[in-house]
N, CA, C and O atoms as CSV, one atom per row, in Angstrom:
chain,resi,resn,atom,element,x,y,z
A,1,UNK,N,N,-5.063,-16.036,8.961
A,1,UNK,CA,C,-3.831,-16.129,9.697
A,1,UNK,C,C,-2.782,-15.228,9.050
A,1,UNK,O,O,-2.508,-15.350,7.855
A,2,UNK,N,N,-2.206,-14.344,9.820
A,2,UNK,CA,C,-1.184,-13.450,9.281
A,2,UNK,C,C,0.202,-14.052,9.491
A,2,UNK,O,O,0.393,-14.971,10.287
A,3,UNK,N,N,1.137,-13.512,8.765
A,3,UNK,CA,C,2.518,-13.963,8.860
A,3,UNK,C,C,3.403,-12.755,9.133
A,3,UNK,O,O,2.965,-11.614,8.984
A,4,UNK,N,N,4.645,-13.004,9.530
A,4,UNK,CA,C,5.550,-11.911,9.843
A,4,UNK,C,C,6.490,-11.640,8.675
A,4,UNK,O,O,6.717,-12.499,7.822
A,5,UNK,N,N,7.021,-10.446,8.659
A,5,UNK,CA,C,7.947,-10.027,7.613
A,5,UNK,C,C,9.390,-10.226,8.080
A,5,UNK,O,O,9.698,-9.990,9.248
A,6,UNK,N,N,10.270,-10.654,7.185
A,6,UNK,CA,C,11.695,-10.699,7.539
A,6,UNK,C,C,12.209,-9.282,7.821
A,6,UNK,O,O,11.657,-8.307,7.311
A,7,UNK,N,N,13.255,-9.171,8.625
A,7,UNK,CA,C,13.806,-7.851,8.973
A,7,UNK,C,C,14.194,-7.045,7.735
A,7,UNK,O,O,13.951,-5.839,7.685
A,8,UNK,N,N,14.796,-7.697,6.734
A,8,UNK,CA,C,15.202,-6.979,5.524
A,8,UNK,C,C,13.982,-6.446,4.768
A,8,UNK,O,O,14.049,-5.373,4.169
A,9,UNK,N,N,12.886,-7.176,4.790
A,9,UNK,CA,C,11.655,-6.715,4.147
A,9,UNK,C,C,11.078,-5.520,4.905
A,9,UNK,O,O,10.563,-4.584,4.294
A,10,UNK,N,N,11.164,-5.553,6.216
A,10,UNK,CA,C,10.715,-4.408,7.017
A,10,UNK,C,C,11.515,-3.161,6.668
A,10,UNK,O,O,10.960,-2.073,6.509
A,11,UNK,N,N,12.828,-3.335,6.550
A,11,UNK,CA,C,13.692,-2.201,6.204
A,11,UNK,C,C,13.328,-1.641,4.831
A,11,UNK,O,O,13.327,-0.425,4.639
A,12,UNK,N,N,13.022,-2.511,3.884
A,12,UNK,CA,C,12.626,-2.062,2.549
A,12,UNK,C,C,11.344,-1.233,2.619
A,12,UNK,O,O,11.245,-0.193,1.969
A,13,UNK,N,N,10.371,-1.682,3.394
A,13,UNK,CA,C,9.113,-0.947,3.529
A,13,UNK,C,C,9.299,0.374,4.265
A,13,UNK,O,O,8.539,1.319,4.050
A,14,UNK,N,N,10.301,0.443,5.127
A,14,UNK,CA,C,10.560,1.688,5.855
A,14,UNK,C,C,11.280,2.718,4.987
A,14,UNK,O,O,11.293,3.905,5.314
A,15,UNK,N,N,11.874,2.272,3.887
A,15,UNK,CA,C,12.575,3.170,2.967
A,15,UNK,C,C,11.565,3.791,1.992
A,15,UNK,O,O,10.478,3.245,1.805
A,16,UNK,N,N,11.909,4.915,1.375
A,16,UNK,CA,C,10.993,5.533,0.409
A,16,UNK,C,C,11.059,4.854,-0.963
A,16,UNK,O,O,11.428,5.481,-1.956
A,17,UNK,N,N,10.705,3.588,-1.004
A,17,UNK,CA,C,10.661,2.828,-2.255
A,17,UNK,C,C,9.219,2.732,-2.733
A,17,UNK,O,O,8.310,2.471,-1.945
A,18,UNK,N,N,9.021,2.942,-4.004
A,18,UNK,CA,C,7.687,2.873,-4.609
A,18,UNK,C,C,7.143,1.447,-4.515
A,18,UNK,O,O,7.905,0.486,-4.619
A,19,UNK,N,N,5.855,1.309,-4.322
A,19,UNK,CA,C,5.195,0.001,-4.297
A,19,UNK,C,C,4.142,-0.053,-5.401
A,19,UNK,O,O,3.642,0.974,-5.858
A,20,UNK,N,N,3.825,-1.259,-5.810
A,20,UNK,CA,C,2.738,-1.483,-6.752
A,20,UNK,C,C,1.698,-2.345,-6.044
A,20,UNK,O,O,2.018,-3.377,-5.454
A,21,UNK,N,N,0.463,-1.901,-6.116
A,21,UNK,CA,C,-0.658,-2.603,-5.488
A,21,UNK,C,C,-1.462,-3.299,-6.575
A,21,UNK,O,O,-1.790,-2.698,-7.598
A,22,UNK,N,N,-1.778,-4.569,-6.347
A,22,UNK,CA,C,-2.630,-5.316,-7.277
A,22,UNK,C,C,-3.949,-5.645,-6.592
A,22,UNK,O,O,-3.979,-6.162,-5.476
A,23,UNK,N,N,-5.043,-5.330,-7.291
A,23,UNK,CA,C,-6.380,-5.739,-6.861
A,23,UNK,C,C,-7.034,-6.444,-8.041
A,23,UNK,O,O,-6.473,-6.510,-9.135
A,24,UNK,N,N,-8.228,-6.968,-7.800
A,24,UNK,CA,C,-8.928,-7.712,-8.851
A,24,UNK,C,C,-10.194,-6.965,-9.242
A,24,UNK,O,O,-11.031,-6.636,-8.401
A,25,UNK,N,N,-10.312,-6.704,-10.543
A,25,UNK,CA,C,-11.488,-6.033,-11.087
A,25,UNK,C,C,-12.705,-6.966,-11.038
A,25,UNK,O,O,-12.539,-8.178,-10.896
A,26,UNK,N,N,-13.924,-6.422,-11.153
A,26,UNK,CA,C,-15.119,-7.262,-11.141
A,26,UNK,C,C,-15.118,-8.360,-12.213
A,26,UNK,O,O,-15.704,-9.424,-12.013
A,27,UNK,N,N,-14.456,-8.096,-13.357
A,27,UNK,CA,C,-14.424,-9.111,-14.419
A,27,UNK,C,C,-13.265,-10.095,-14.264
A,27,UNK,O,O,-13.037,-10.929,-15.140
A,28,UNK,N,N,-12.526,-9.997,-13.143
A,28,UNK,CA,C,-11.435,-10.915,-12.869
A,28,UNK,C,C,-10.077,-10.449,-13.352
A,28,UNK,O,O,-9.070,-11.099,-13.074
A,29,UNK,N,N,-10.027,-9.338,-14.067
A,29,UNK,CA,C,-8.758,-8.817,-14.560
A,29,UNK,C,C,-7.978,-8.160,-13.422
A,29,UNK,O,O,-8.580,-7.606,-12.502
A,30,UNK,N,N,-6.641,-8.216,-13.475
A,30,UNK,CA,C,-5.852,-7.523,-12.453
A,30,UNK,C,C,-5.880,-6.016,-12.676
A,30,UNK,O,O,-5.995,-5.548,-13.809
A,31,UNK,N,N,-5.777,-5.271,-11.597
A,31,UNK,CA,C,-5.701,-3.818,-11.642
A,31,UNK,C,C,-4.486,-3.429,-10.801
A,31,UNK,O,O,-4.397,-3.812,-9.634
A,32,UNK,N,N,-3.550,-2.673,-11.380
A,32,UNK,CA,C,-2.314,-2.293,-10.704
A,32,UNK,C,C,-2.254,-0.793,-10.509
A,32,UNK,O,O,-2.719,-0.025,-11.351
A,33,UNK,N,N,-1.671,-0.378,-9.378
A,33,UNK,CA,C,-1.504,1.045,-9.088
A,33,UNK,C,C,-0.211,1.258,-8.326
A,33,UNK,O,O,0.086,0.509,-7.396
A,34,UNK,N,N,0.568,2.273,-8.704
A,34,UNK,CA,C,1.725,2.645,-7.900
A,34,UNK,C,C,1.255,3.441,-6.682
A,34,UNK,O,O,0.373,4.292,-6.794
A,35,UNK,N,N,1.841,3.162,-5.533
A,35,UNK,CA,C,1.458,3.862,-4.300
A,35,UNK,C,C,2.674,4.055,-3.403
A,35,UNK,O,O,3.699,3.391,-3.559
A,36,UNK,N,N,2.532,4.972,-2.471
A,36,UNK,CA,C,3.480,5.125,-1.377
A,36,UNK,C,C,2.977,4.245,-0.242
A,36,UNK,O,O,1.769,4.121,-0.039
A,37,UNK,N,N,3.900,3.632,0.499
A,37,UNK,CA,C,3.519,2.743,1.587
A,37,UNK,C,C,4.300,3.049,2.859
A,37,UNK,O,O,5.349,3.693,2.841
A,38,UNK,N,N,3.747,2.566,3.952
A,38,UNK,CA,C,4.458,2.570,5.231
A,38,UNK,C,C,4.118,1.275,5.946
A,38,UNK,O,O,3.140,0.603,5.617
A,39,UNK,N,N,4.925,0.943,6.910
A,39,UNK,CA,C,4.735,-0.278,7.682
A,39,UNK,C,C,4.222,0.077,9.065
A,39,UNK,O,O,4.656,1.060,9.667
A,40,UNK,N,N,3.299,-0.726,9.562
A,40,UNK,CA,C,2.808,-0.628,10.932
A,40,UNK,C,C,2.906,-2.033,11.502
A,40,UNK,O,O,2.003,-2.847,11.311
A,41,UNK,N,N,4.004,-2.322,12.205
A,41,UNK,CA,C,4.274,-3.707,12.597
A,41,UNK,C,C,4.560,-4.490,11.332
A,41,UNK,O,O,5.466,-4.136,10.576
A,42,UNK,N,N,3.800,-5.553,11.088
A,42,UNK,CA,C,3.943,-6.320,9.858
A,42,UNK,C,C,2.882,-5.952,8.829
A,42,UNK,O,O,2.884,-6.498,7.726
A,43,UNK,N,N,1.988,-5.051,9.162
A,43,UNK,CA,C,0.975,-4.598,8.213
A,43,UNK,C,C,1.543,-3.503,7.319
A,43,UNK,O,O,2.444,-2.764,7.715
A,44,UNK,N,N,1.003,-3.414,6.113
A,44,UNK,CA,C,1.390,-2.374,5.157
A,44,UNK,C,C,0.199,-1.439,4.986
A,44,UNK,O,O,-0.930,-1.885,4.787
A,45,UNK,N,N,0.464,-0.137,5.064
A,45,UNK,CA,C,-0.580,0.870,4.913
A,45,UNK,C,C,-0.318,1.728,3.686
A,45,UNK,O,O,0.827,2.049,3.368
A,46,UNK,N,N,-1.389,2.092,3.005
A,46,UNK,CA,C,-1.299,3.095,1.954
A,46,UNK,C,C,-2.578,3.913,1.942
A,46,UNK,O,O,-3.599,3.515,2.504
A,47,UNK,N,N,-2.499,5.070,1.286
A,47,UNK,CA,C,-3.618,6.003,1.234
A,47,UNK,C,C,-4.187,6.045,-0.175
A,47,UNK,O,O,-3.455,5.954,-1.161
A,48,UNK,N,N,-5.485,6.181,-0.249
A,48,UNK,CA,C,-6.152,6.380,-1.539
A,48,UNK,C,C,-7.425,7.176,-1.275
A,48,UNK,O,O,-7.669,7.612,-0.150
A,49,UNK,N,N,-8.223,7.361,-2.301
A,49,UNK,CA,C,-9.468,8.112,-2.120
A,49,UNK,C,C,-10.659,7.287,-2.580
A,49,UNK,O,O,-10.551,6.431,-3.458
A,50,UNK,N,N,-11.778,7.566,-1.969
A,50,UNK,CA,C,-13.028,6.916,-2.386
A,50,UNK,C,C,-13.318,7.300,-3.838
A,50,UNK,O,O,-12.993,8.402,-4.281
A,51,UNK,N,N,-13.927,6.380,-4.559
A,51,UNK,CA,C,-14.251,6.620,-5.954
A,51,UNK,C,C,-13.239,6.034,-6.913
A,51,UNK,O,O,-13.528,5.898,-8.102
A,52,UNK,N,N,-12.056,5.681,-6.426
A,52,UNK,CA,C,-11.056,5.041,-7.282
A,52,UNK,C,C,-11.281,3.537,-7.305
A,52,UNK,O,O,-11.993,2.987,-6.464
A,53,UNK,N,N,-10.662,2.878,-8.286
A,53,UNK,CA,C,-10.842,1.432,-8.449
A,53,UNK,C,C,-10.283,0.644,-7.273
A,53,UNK,O,O,-10.882,-0.345,-6.850
A,54,UNK,N,N,-9.139,1.070,-6.739
A,54,UNK,CA,C,-8.512,0.307,-5.648
A,54,UNK,C,C,-9.475,0.057,-4.495
A,54,UNK,O,O,-9.709,-1.099,-4.143
A,55,UNK,N,N,-10.037,1.096,-3.898
A,55,UNK,CA,C,-10.917,0.817,-2.754
A,55,UNK,C,C,-12.183,0.056,-3.145
A,55,UNK,O,O,-12.694,-0.742,-2.360
A,56,UNK,N,N,-12.687,0.297,-4.350
A,56,UNK,CA,C,-13.873,-0.452,-4.791
A,56,UNK,C,C,-13.547,-1.943,-4.888
A,56,UNK,O,O,-14.320,-2.781,-4.423
A,57,UNK,N,N,-12.412,-2.267,-5.488
A,57,UNK,CA,C,-12.016,-3.672,-5.612
A,57,UNK,C,C,-11.730,-4.293,-4.248
A,57,UNK,O,O,-12.102,-5.438,-3.991
A,58,UNK,N,N,-11.072,-3.537,-3.380
A,58,UNK,CA,C,-10.744,-4.053,-2.046
A,58,UNK,C,C,-12.012,-4.299,-1.238
A,58,UNK,O,O,-12.130,-5.322,-0.564
A,59,UNK,N,N,-12.954,-3.374,-1.300
A,59,UNK,CA,C,-14.200,-3.572,-0.553
A,59,UNK,C,C,-14.964,-4.789,-1.061
A,59,UNK,O,O,-15.672,-5.439,-0.293
A,60,UNK,N,N,-14.828,-5.100,-2.342
A,60,UNK,CA,C,-15.524,-6.250,-2.905
A,60,UNK,C,C,-14.834,-7.568,-2.545
A,60,UNK,O,O,-15.506,-8.535,-2.185
A,61,UNK,N,N,-13.486,-7.620,-2.637
A,61,UNK,CA,C,-12.773,-8.889,-2.452
A,61,UNK,C,C,-12.036,-9.003,-1.127
A,61,UNK,O,O,-11.860,-10.104,-0.603
A,62,UNK,N,N,-11.605,-7.866,-0.582
A,62,UNK,CA,C,-10.830,-7.892,0.656
A,62,UNK,C,C,-9.406,-8.382,0.483
A,62,UNK,O,O,-8.733,-8.694,1.466
A,63,UNK,N,N,-8.933,-8.454,-0.766
A,63,UNK,CA,C,-7.602,-8.987,-1.013
A,63,UNK,C,C,-6.742,-8.010,-1.800
A,63,UNK,O,O,-7.231,-7.279,-2.661
A,64,UNK,N,N,-5.450,-8.012,-1.486
A,64,UNK,CA,C,-4.480,-7.136,-2.133
A,64,UNK,C,C,-3.147,-7.865,-2.214
A,64,UNK,O,O,-2.819,-8.686,-1.357
A,65,UNK,N,N,-2.393,-7.557,-3.245
A,65,UNK,CA,C,-0.998,-7.976,-3.321
A,65,UNK,C,C,-0.167,-6.708,-3.450
A,65,UNK,O,O,-0.510,-5.800,-4.208
A,66,UNK,N,N,0.936,-6.658,-2.698
A,66,UNK,CA,C,1.828,-5.500,-2.685
A,66,UNK,C,C,3.198,-5.962,-3.168
A,66,UNK,O,O,3.723,-6.965,-2.686
A,67,UNK,N,N,3.774,-5.235,-4.115
A,67,UNK,CA,C,5.105,-5.549,-4.630
A,67,UNK,C,C,5.995,-4.327,-4.463
A,67,UNK,O,O,5.645,-3.226,-4.887
A,68,UNK,N,N,7.159,-4.536,-3.836
A,68,UNK,CA,C,8.127,-3.460,-3.628
A,68,UNK,C,C,9.504,-3.993,-4.009
A,68,UNK,O,O,9.864,-5.115,-3.655
A,69,UNK,N,N,10.270,-3.178,-4.735
A,69,UNK,CA,C,11.648,-3.564,-5.032
A,69,UNK,C,C,12.518,-2.328,-4.919
A,69,UNK,O,O,12.107,-1.237,-5.316
A,70,UNK,N,N,13.724,-2.492,-4.378
A,70,UNK,CA,C,14.612,-1.336,-4.257
A,70,UNK,C,C,15.132,-0.904,-5.618
A,70,UNK,O,O,15.549,-1.734,-6.425
A,71,UNK,N,N,15.105,0.402,-5.869
A,71,UNK,CA,C,15.521,0.900,-7.180
A,71,UNK,C,C,16.979,0.582,-7.483
A,71,UNK,O,O,17.351,0.491,-8.653
A,72,UNK,N,N,17.810,0.410,-6.465
A,72,UNK,CA,C,19.215,0.107,-6.710
A,72,UNK,C,C,19.514,-1.398,-6.722
A,72,UNK,O,O,20.658,-1.798,-6.937
A,73,UNK,N,N,18.486,-2.238,-6.490
A,73,UNK,CA,C,18.644,-3.696,-6.533
A,73,UNK,C,C,17.404,-4.300,-7.195
A,73,UNK,O,O,16.584,-4.913,-6.510
A,74,UNK,N,N,17.250,-4.142,-8.504
A,74,UNK,CA,C,16.009,-4.526,-9.170
A,74,UNK,C,C,15.699,-6.019,-9.152
A,74,UNK,O,O,14.574,-6.410,-9.465
A,75,UNK,N,N,16.670,-6.864,-8.793
A,75,UNK,CA,C,16.393,-8.294,-8.738
A,75,UNK,C,C,16.041,-8.762,-7.332
A,75,UNK,O,O,15.816,-9.951,-7.107
A,76,UNK,N,N,15.994,-7.842,-6.403
A,76,UNK,CA,C,15.473,-8.114,-5.066
A,76,UNK,C,C,14.048,-7.592,-5.028
A,76,UNK,O,O,13.746,-6.566,-5.637
A,77,UNK,N,N,13.188,-8.275,-4.330
A,77,UNK,CA,C,11.824,-7.769,-4.229
A,77,UNK,C,C,11.092,-8.395,-3.046
A,77,UNK,O,O,11.488,-9.428,-2.505
A,78,UNK,N,N,10.020,-7.727,-2.674
A,78,UNK,CA,C,9.117,-8.197,-1.632
A,78,UNK,C,C,7.724,-8.239,-2.227
A,78,UNK,O,O,7.241,-7.244,-2.767
A,79,UNK,N,N,7.080,-9.387,-2.128
A,79,UNK,CA,C,5.663,-9.474,-2.472
A,79,UNK,C,C,4.916,-9.901,-1.227
A,79,UNK,O,O,5.273,-10.885,-0.578
A,80,UNK,N,N,3.888,-9.162,-0.905
A,80,UNK,CA,C,3.028,-9.481,0.235
A,80,UNK,C,C,1.618,-9.661,-0.293
A,80,UNK,O,O,1.049,-8.754,-0.901
A,81,UNK,N,N,1.067,-10.822,-0.059
A,81,UNK,CA,C,-0.336,-11.085,-0.396
A,81,UNK,C,C,-1.099,-11.127,0.921
A,81,UNK,O,O,-0.666,-11.759,1.885
A,82,UNK,N,N,-2.245,-10.443,0.948
A,82,UNK,CA,C,-2.952,-10.421,2.207
A,82,UNK,C,C,-4.358,-9.903,2.115
A,82,UNK,O,O,-4.872,-9.567,1.049
A,83,UNK,N,N,-4.959,-9.855,3.285
A,83,UNK,CA,C,-6.307,-9.312,3.400
A,83,UNK,C,C,-6.189,-7.824,3.700
A,83,UNK,O,O,-5.241,-7.375,4.344
A,84,UNK,N,N,-7.165,-7.076,3.223
A,84,UNK,CA,C,-7.114,-5.624,3.368
A,84,UNK,C,C,-8.394,-5.092,3.977
A,84,UNK,O,O,-9.490,-5.584,3.709
A,85,UNK,N,N,-8.227,-4.076,4.802
A,85,UNK,CA,C,-9.361,-3.358,5.380
A,85,UNK,C,C,-9.198,-1.875,5.069
A,85,UNK,O,O,-8.087,-1.383,4.874
A,86,UNK,N,N,-10.312,-1.185,5.027
A,86,UNK,CA,C,-10.313,0.245,4.702
A,86,UNK,C,C,-10.956,1.012,5.851
A,86,UNK,O,O,-12.020,0.645,6.350
A,87,UNK,N,N,-10.275,2.099,6.260
A,87,UNK,CA,C,-10.837,2.999,7.266
A,87,UNK,C,C,-10.752,4.425,6.733
A,87,UNK,O,O,-9.854,4.755,5.958
A,88,UNK,N,N,-11.678,5.251,7.147
A,88,UNK,CA,C,-11.674,6.645,6.727
A,88,UNK,C,C,-10.487,7.390,7.337
A,88,UNK,O,O,-10.047,7.076,8.443
A,89,UNK,N,N,-9.982,8.364,6.615
A,89,UNK,CA,C,-8.889,9.228,7.064
A,89,UNK,C,C,-9.288,10.669,6.752
A,89,UNK,O,O,-8.724,11.292,5.852
A,90,UNK,N,N,-10.266,11.199,7.500
A,90,UNK,CA,C,-10.836,12.507,7.147
A,90,UNK,C,C,-9.839,13.656,7.158
A,90,UNK,O,O,-10.039,14.641,6.447
A,91,UNK,N,N,-8.774,13.561,7.943
A,91,UNK,CA,C,-7.793,14.650,7.986
A,91,UNK,C,C,-6.664,14.448,6.978
A,91,UNK,O,O,-5.842,15.343,6.781
A,92,UNK,N,N,-6.619,13.278,6.339
A,92,UNK,CA,C,-5.531,13.000,5.399
A,92,UNK,C,C,-4.186,12.827,6.072
A,92,UNK,O,O,-3.146,13.085,5.467
A,93,UNK,N,N,-4.201,12.389,7.330
A,93,UNK,CA,C,-2.957,12.261,8.096
A,93,UNK,C,C,-1.969,11.303,7.442
A,93,UNK,O,O,-0.770,11.582,7.412
A,94,UNK,N,N,-2.451,10.180,6.921
A,94,UNK,CA,C,-1.522,9.215,6.342
A,94,UNK,C,C,-0.878,9.749,5.069
A,94,UNK,O,O,0.331,9.596,4.893
A,95,UNK,N,N,-1.639,10.368,4.181
A,95,UNK,CA,C,-1.040,10.871,2.945
A,95,UNK,C,C,-0.030,11.974,3.254
A,95,UNK,O,O,0.966,12.109,2.544
A,96,UNK,N,N,-0.267,12.753,4.289
A,96,UNK,CA,C,0.705,13.778,4.696
A,96,UNK,C,C,1.991,13.124,5.202
A,96,UNK,O,O,3.089,13.563,4.858
A,97,UNK,N,N,1.857,12.079,6.014
A,97,UNK,CA,C,3.028,11.366,6.519
A,97,UNK,C,C,3.810,10.728,5.367
A,97,UNK,O,O,5.038,10.794,5.327
A,98,UNK,N,N,3.089,10.116,4.439
A,98,UNK,CA,C,3.745,9.483,3.292
A,98,UNK,C,C,4.427,10.510,2.400
A,98,UNK,O,O,5.512,10.247,1.882
A,99,UNK,N,N,3.816,11.670,2.212
A,99,UNK,CA,C,4.423,12.711,1.399
A,99,UNK,C,C,5.738,13.182,2.016
A,99,UNK,O,O,6.712,13.420,1.301
A,100,UNK,N,N,5.765,13.313,3.315
A,100,UNK,CA,C,7.012,13.681,3.994
A,100,UNK,C,C,8.075,12.612,3.761
A,100,UNK,O,O,9.231,12.932,3.487
A,101,UNK,N,N,7.685,11.345,3.871
A,101,UNK,CA,C,8.624,10.236,3.683
A,101,UNK,C,C,9.184,10.207,2.263
A,101,UNK,O,O,10.389,10.041,2.075
A,102,UNK,N,N,8.322,10.366,1.268
A,102,UNK,CA,C,8.718,10.196,-0.131
A,102,UNK,C,C,9.221,11.467,-0.804
A,102,UNK,O,O,10.070,11.389,-1.692
A,103,UNK,N,N,8.720,12.638,-0.407
A,103,UNK,CA,C,9.116,13.875,-1.089
A,103,UNK,C,C,9.819,14.869,-0.178
A,103,UNK,O,O,10.469,15.802,-0.650
A,104,UNK,N,N,9.689,14.669,1.123
A,104,UNK,CA,C,10.275,15.610,2.064
A,104,UNK,C,C,9.443,16.855,2.270
A,104,UNK,O,O,9.895,17.801,2.914
A,105,UNK,N,N,8.217,16.871,1.727
A,105,UNK,CA,C,7.363,18.046,1.853
A,105,UNK,C,C,5.901,17.675,2.007
A,105,UNK,O,O,5.554,16.494,2.003
A,106,UNK,N,N,5.040,18.679,2.142
A,106,UNK,CA,C,3.610,18.430,2.310
A,106,UNK,C,C,2.972,17.891,1.034
A,106,UNK,O,O,3.490,18.076,-0.067
A,107,UNK,N,N,1.846,17.229,1.209
A,107,UNK,CA,C,1.096,16.710,0.071
A,107,UNK,C,C,0.354,17.866,-0.599
A,107,UNK,O,O,-0.111,18.787,0.072
A,108,UNK,N,N,0.251,17.810,-1.902
A,108,UNK,CA,C,-0.445,18.858,-2.652
A,108,UNK,C,C,-1.915,18.914,-2.244
A,108,UNK,O,O,-2.516,17.897,-1.899
A,109,UNK,N,N,-2.470,20.093,-2.288
A,109,UNK,CA,C,-3.879,20.266,-1.939
A,109,UNK,C,C,-4.761,19.446,-2.876
A,109,UNK,O,O,-4.475,19.305,-4.065
A,110,UNK,N,N,-5.831,18.916,-2.312
A,110,UNK,CA,C,-6.769,18.118,-3.101
A,110,UNK,C,C,-8.067,18.888,-3.285
A,110,UNK,O,O,-8.360,19.815,-2.530
A,111,UNK,N,N,-8.839,18.504,-4.285
A,111,UNK,CA,C,-10.130,19.174,-4.502
A,111,UNK,C,C,-11.045,19.045,-3.285
A,111,UNK,O,O,-11.002,18.055,-2.555
A,112,UNK,N,N,-11.854,20.047,-3.092
A,112,UNK,CA,C,-12.843,20.034,-2.009
A,112,UNK,C,C,-13.689,18.773,-2.092
A,112,UNK,O,O,-14.125,18.392,-3.179
A,113,UNK,N,N,-13.926,18.124,-0.965
A,113,UNK,CA,C,-14.775,16.943,-0.923
A,113,UNK,C,C,-14.051,15.626,-1.131
A,113,UNK,O,O,-14.680,14.568,-1.099
A,114,UNK,N,N,-12.730,15.668,-1.347
A,114,UNK,CA,C,-11.966,14.418,-1.506
A,114,UNK,C,C,-12.040,13.628,-0.207
A,114,UNK,O,O,-11.808,14.170,0.874
A,115,UNK,N,N,-12.360,12.363,-0.318
A,115,UNK,CA,C,-12.490,11.495,0.857
A,115,UNK,C,C,-11.327,10.511,0.893
A,115,UNK,O,O,-11.321,9.516,0.168
A,116,UNK,N,N,-10.352,10.792,1.737
A,116,UNK,CA,C,-9.179,9.937,1.888
A,116,UNK,C,C,-9.514,8.738,2.773
A,116,UNK,O,O,-10.286,8.840,3.726
A,117,UNK,N,N,-8.911,7.604,2.429
A,117,UNK,CA,C,-9.044,6.393,3.234
A,117,UNK,C,C,-7.664,5.767,3.413
A,117,UNK,O,O,-6.744,6.021,2.637
A,118,UNK,N,N,-7.543,4.948,4.448
A,118,UNK,CA,C,-6.332,4.183,4.729
A,118,UNK,C,C,-6.629,2.721,4.446
A,118,UNK,O,O,-7.610,2.167,4.942
A,119,UNK,N,N,-5.777,2.104,3.650
A,119,UNK,CA,C,-5.882,0.674,3.393
A,119,UNK,C,C,-4.799,-0.014,4.215
A,119,UNK,O,O,-3.621,0.335,4.131
A,120,UNK,N,N,-5.213,-0.992,5.005
A,120,UNK,CA,C,-4.293,-1.781,5.835
A,120,UNK,C,C,-4.262,-3.196,5.278
A,120,UNK,O,O,-5.286,-3.876,5.213
A,121,UNK,N,N,-3.065,-3.629,4.874
A,121,UNK,CA,C,-2.871,-4.968,4.333
A,121,UNK,C,C,-2.184,-5.819,5.392
A,121,UNK,O,O,-1.070,-5.517,5.820
A,122,UNK,N,N,-2.857,-6.883,5.810
A,122,UNK,CA,C,-2.292,-7.828,6.772
A,122,UNK,C,C,-1.759,-9.030,6.007
A,122,UNK,O,O,-2.520,-9.709,5.319
A,123,UNK,N,N,-0.449,-9.305,6.117
A,123,UNK,CA,C,0.161,-10.351,5.295
A,123,UNK,C,C,-0.348,-11.751,5.617
A,123,UNK,O,O,-0.447,-12.145,6.779
A,124,UNK,N,N,-0.667,-12.490,4.556
A,124,UNK,CA,C,-0.966,-13.918,4.671
A,124,UNK,C,C,0.168,-14.738,4.072
A,124,UNK,O,O,0.497,-15.825,4.547
A,125,UNK,N,N,0.761,-14.181,3.004
A,125,UNK,CA,C,1.892,-14.846,2.356
A,125,UNK,C,C,2.927,-13.784,2.015
A,125,UNK,O,O,2.600,-12.731,1.467
A,126,UNK,N,N,4.189,-14.078,2.349
A,126,UNK,CA,C,5.283,-13.165,2.083
A,126,UNK,C,C,6.314,-13.869,1.228
A,126,UNK,O,O,6.793,-14.947,1.579
A,127,UNK,N,N,6.658,-13.255,0.095
A,127,UNK,CA,C,7.715,-13.750,-0.763
A,127,UNK,C,C,8.827,-12.721,-0.758
A,127,UNK,O,O,8.622,-11.585,-1.184
A,128,UNK,N,N,10.000,-13.102,-0.282
A,128,UNK,CA,C,11.111,-12.174,-0.167
A,128,UNK,C,C,12.295,-12.726,-0.935
A,128,UNK,O,O,12.741,-13.847,-0.689
A,129,UNK,N,N,12.785,-11.954,-1.840
A,129,UNK,CA,C,14.005,-12.307,-2.561
A,129,UNK,C,C,14.986,-11.168,-2.317
A,129,UNK,O,O,14.905,-10.114,-2.948
A,130,UNK,N,N,15.892,-11.392,-1.414
A,130,UNK,CA,C,16.804,-10.323,-1.023
A,130,UNK,C,C,18.235,-10.617,-1.341
A,130,UNK,O,O,19.110,-9.797,-1.063
């Protein structure tokens, strides 16, 4: 069962604020990664590549936690815990869109054979401190 995001949380996700993604390693330890994010309705999307720990952990558990806080209000934050799915992004469309949002320019070229994927996080629990 998914849940909806408060309007202020949606606005935070629409801004170019850095997010931290938490997944669970095979030994149960947490694994954290900074990522760029975007919102699609109440879902959160980010881009990564095959071969990294994030997609391996997500494919194993199907769970992700996303934490975002505005740099100018460090005591406000959004945590979204949810289920995650991975789809291929052969053209790298999402990372290009995110690069425009966060840097105002194109994403740097990647090595030949890089396999980009899109991770979609559907919220199950939302913690908002605004």
